[in-house]
C-alpha positions, 0 to 999 in steps of 0.5 A: 848863467841860466838857460831859459830854453828847456827844449834841446836839439833833439826834442825839435827834431822830433817835433819837426818829425812829427810835422813832417808825418801829418796826414793828407791836406783834405781838399777844400770844399766850395760851398755854393753859394746865392745872392738874395736881394731883400727889400726892406721897409726900415733900415734898423733892422737890416742888422737882423738879416745876418742870421740868415746869411752873408750880408754883402751890401745895405743900401739905406736909400734905395731900401735894400740889402744883398745878402749871400747864403749857401744854396742847400738852405735857400728854401728854407731861408725864403720863407724865413726872410718873407716873414720878418715884419720889416721886410718887404720883397725878397728876389733870388739872383738868377746868375746861376740859371745863366749860361755863363760859356761867352766862347760861342757868343765871341764866335758869332761876333767875330764871324759877323765882323768878318762879313762886315769887314768884306762887304 
């Protein structure tokens, strides 16, 4: 009978020890993303937007597309999008400029509710 397994137990053990000796795992670097709304005149050209970023949503009826682009490349991408013949308007999401710390607003709401309850 012929043994098809050519690796001996020692070879397998050597391979496993090499896996354990790997360098440290590099941390995941999160790239900043910004949402860009592109209003267009014709739906048939929407596929071209994928060259500039990740196309998340596209509406045939409302004629707009949601595109996510790298924040550091935003200044170069916006003029390129404006130059496309089918693009009417480009708007950048304001989510990065909003204060997303809701702790102060929550405390204010709680104190307002306490004042109403006392009255």
